[in-house]
C-alpha positions as CSV (number, residue, x, y, z in Angstrom):
1,M,-23.4,-3.0,-17.2
2,A,-21.6,-0.2,-19.1
3,Y,-24.8,1.9,-18.8
4,D,-24.9,1.2,-15.1
5,R,-21.4,2.3,-14.6
6,Y,-21.8,5.2,-16.8
7,V,-24.6,6.6,-14.7
8,A,-22.9,5.7,-11.3
9,I,-19.8,7.7,-12.3
10,C,-20.9,10.4,-14.6
11,R,-24.5,11.0,-13.3
12,P,-24.2,10.0,-9.6
13,L,-27.1,12.4,-8.4
14,H,-29.4,11.0,-11.1
15,Y,-28.6,7.3,-10.3
16,G,-31.7,6.4,-8.5
17,T,-34.0,7.9,-11.2
18,L,-32.1,6.7,-14.2
19,V,-31.2,3.1,-13.0
20,G,-34.3,2.3,-11.0
21,T,-36.3,-1.0,-11.2
22,R,-38.2,0.0,-14.2
23,A,-35.0,0.8,-16.1
24,C,-33.5,-2.4,-15.0
25,V,-36.5,-4.5,-16.1
26,R,-36.7,-2.7,-19.5
27,M,-32.8,-3.3,-20.1
28,A,-33.1,-7.0,-19.2
29,A,-36.3,-7.4,-21.2
30,A,-34.5,-6.0,-24.2
31,A,-31.5,-8.1,-23.9
32,W,-33.7,-11.2,-23.5
33,A,-35.9,-10.2,-26.4
34,S,-33.0,-9.5,-28.7
35,G,-31.3,-12.7,-27.8
36,F,-34.7,-14.6,-28.4
37,L,-35.1,-12.9,-31.7
38,H,-31.5,-13.7,-32.9
39,A,-32.0,-17.3,-31.8
40,L,-35.4,-17.6,-33.5
41,L,-33.9,-16.1,-36.6
42,H,-31.0,-18.5,-36.8
43,T,-32.9,-21.6,-35.8
44,A,-35.4,-20.9,-38.6
45,N,-32.9,-20.4,-41.2
46,T,-30.7,-23.2,-40.2
47,F,-33.4,-25.7,-40.3
48,S,-34.4,-24.6,-43.6
49,I,-30.9,-25.2,-45.2
50,P,-30.5,-28.6,-47.1
51,L,-27.4,-30.4,-45.9
52,C,-25.6,-32.7,-48.4
53,Q,-22.2,-33.2,-46.7
54,G,-23.8,-35.1,-43.5
55,N,-24.9,-33.6,-40.3
56,V,-21.7,-34.2,-38.1
57,L,-19.9,-31.2,-36.7
58,D,-16.6,-31.2,-34.8
59,Q,-18.1,-28.8,-32.2
60,F,-19.9,-29.2,-28.9
61,F,-22.7,-26.9,-30.2
62,C,-23.9,-26.0,-33.6
63,E,-22.0,-22.8,-34.7
64,I,-23.5,-21.2,-37.7
65,P,-20.5,-21.0,-40.0
66,H,-19.8,-24.8,-39.4
67,V,-23.3,-25.6,-40.2
68,L,-23.1,-23.4,-43.5
69,K,-20.1,-25.4,-44.5
70,L,-22.4,-28.4,-44.6
71,S,-24.8,-26.8,-47.0
72,C,-25.1,-27.6,-50.7
73,S,-27.5,-25.0,-52.1
74,Q,-27.6,-21.3,-52.5
75,S,-30.5,-21.1,-49.7
76,Y,-27.8,-20.5,-47.3
77,L,-27.8,-16.7,-48.3
78,R,-30.7,-16.1,-45.9
79,E,-28.4,-17.3,-42.9
80,V,-25.6,-15.3,-44.3
81,W,-28.0,-12.2,-44.1
82,A,-29.0,-13.3,-40.5
83,L,-25.4,-13.3,-39.6
84,V,-24.8,-9.9,-41.1
85,F,-27.9,-8.6,-39.3
86,S,-26.4,-10.1,-36.0
87,V,-23.0,-8.7,-36.6
88,C,-24.5,-5.2,-37.1
89,S,-26.5,-5.3,-33.9
90,G,-23.5,-6.8,-32.0
91,F,-21.3,-3.9,-33.4
92,G,-24.0,-1.3,-32.4
93,C,-23.6,-2.8,-28.7
94,F,-20.0,-2.7,-29.0
95,V,-20.0,1.0,-30.0
96,F,-22.4,1.8,-27.1
97,I,-20.0,0.2,-24.6
98,V,-17.0,1.9,-26.1
99,L,-18.7,5.4,-26.1
100,S,-20.0,4.8,-22.5
101,Y,-16.3,4.0,-21.3
102,V,-14.8,6.9,-23.1
103,Q,-17.4,9.1,-21.3
104,I,-16.5,7.3,-18.0
105,F,-12.7,7.5,-18.4
106,T,-13.1,11.1,-19.4
107,A,-15.1,11.8,-16.1
108,V,-12.9,9.7,-14.0
109,L,-9.6,11.5,-15.2
110,R,-11.2,14.8,-14.2
111,L,-11.7,13.7,-10.6
112,P,-9.5,15.7,-8.2
113,S,-8.9,12.9,-5.9
114,E,-6.6,10.1,-6.5
115,Q,-8.6,7.8,-4.3
116,G,-11.8,8.7,-6.1
117,R,-10.0,7.8,-9.4
118,H,-8.9,4.5,-7.9
119,K,-12.4,3.6,-6.8
120,A,-14.0,4.6,-10.2
121,F,-11.4,2.5,-12.1
122,S,-11.8,-0.5,-9.8
123,M,-15.7,-0.4,-10.6
124,C,-15.1,-0.4,-14.4
125,L,-12.1,-2.5,-15.0
126,P,-13.5,-5.9,-14.3
127,H,-16.4,-5.3,-16.6
128,L,-14.3,-4.0,-19.2
129,A,-11.9,-7.1,-18.7
130,V,-14.6,-9.5,-19.4
131,V,-16.1,-7.6,-22.3
132,S,-12.6,-7.5,-23.9
133,L,-12.0,-11.2,-23.4
134,F,-15.4,-11.9,-24.9
135,V,-14.9,-9.5,-27.9
136,S,-11.4,-10.6,-28.7
137,T,-11.9,-14.2,-28.6
138,I,-15.1,-14.1,-30.6
139,M,-13.5,-11.6,-33.2
140,F,-10.7,-14.3,-33.5
141,A,-13.0,-17.0,-33.9
142,Y,-15.0,-15.5,-36.7
143,L,-12.6,-13.3,-38.4
144,K,-9.5,-15.5,-38.5
145,P,-8.5,-16.5,-41.9
146,P,-9.6,-19.9,-43.4
147,S,-5.8,-20.9,-43.5
148,M,-5.8,-20.8,-39.6
149,S,-8.8,-22.9,-39.2
150,S,-8.6,-26.2,-37.6
151,P,-11.1,-28.2,-35.8
152,A,-9.2,-28.4,-32.6
153,L,-8.6,-24.6,-32.6
154,D,-12.2,-23.9,-33.5
155,L,-13.2,-26.0,-30.7
156,V,-10.8,-24.3,-28.1
157,V,-11.8,-20.8,-29.2
158,A,-15.6,-21.7,-28.9
159,V,-15.1,-22.9,-25.4
160,V,-13.2,-19.9,-24.4
161,Y,-15.7,-17.3,-25.8
162,S,-18.8,-19.2,-24.6
163,V,-17.6,-20.6,-21.2
164,V,-14.8,-18.4,-19.9
165,P,-16.2,-14.9,-19.8
166,P,-19.5,-16.0,-17.9
167,A,-17.4,-18.0,-15.6
168,V,-15.0,-15.2,-15.0
169,N,-17.3,-12.3,-14.7
170,P,-18.7,-13.2,-11.2
171,L,-15.1,-13.7,-10.0
172,L,-13.8,-10.4,-11.4
173,C,-16.9,-8.4,-10.2
174,S,-16.5,-9.8,-6.7
175,M,-12.8,-9.1,-6.5
176,R,-13.6,-5.7,-5.0
177,N,-15.0,-7.5,-2.0
178,K,-12.3,-7.4,0.7
179,E,-13.3,-10.6,2.3
180,L,-13.1,-12.5,-1.0
181,K,-9.6,-11.1,-1.6
182,D,-8.5,-12.2,1.8
183,A,-9.8,-15.6,1.4
184,L,-8.2,-15.9,-2.1
185,E,-4.8,-14.7,-0.7
186,K,-5.1,-17.5,2.2
187,L,-5.8,-20.2,-0.4
188,L,-3.2,-19.3,-2.6
189,Q,-0.7,-19.2,0.4
190,S,-1.9,-22.6,1.5
191,V,-1.3,-24.1,-2.0
192,Q,2.0,-22.6,-2.2
193,C,3.2,-24.2,1.1
């Protein structure tokens, strides 16, 4: 998404060649392949870890740090290395997104027209809001000190980063649609009355 916005704003005349069907298929295939690789890596490692503290988690899905707490041997180090690999690849994606948006904002701020800047920012801000929500909640979930950890808080944070961004993304991206804005305003006015 960041690449699409970057090309649309910074290289608009090349958009058709840089973001064609072939490029979209390649980007989607890369996303699916990397997700499948990470899932396979974590699943294989998780099933090889012996559990000695039971197999009950206070989560609605098996998060790796919670599974590692149930382990009783040193074999969990493979999973820790898999987590390090995931964090490094996720950080690489994050850096790519940040660099893309730095380029985008630099190009947008150079636009002479106020209307052009407004249009460009309205294209980027919904995606940036969803990415920021996802990154901030996942960082809170995995980087918070153990003293702040509680099963209820962990469950709420897991729901927020796994459910809210995918649910909010279509809504935020469609907020540029005038008909949707008008319908939402009518709905809010009828609820207030």
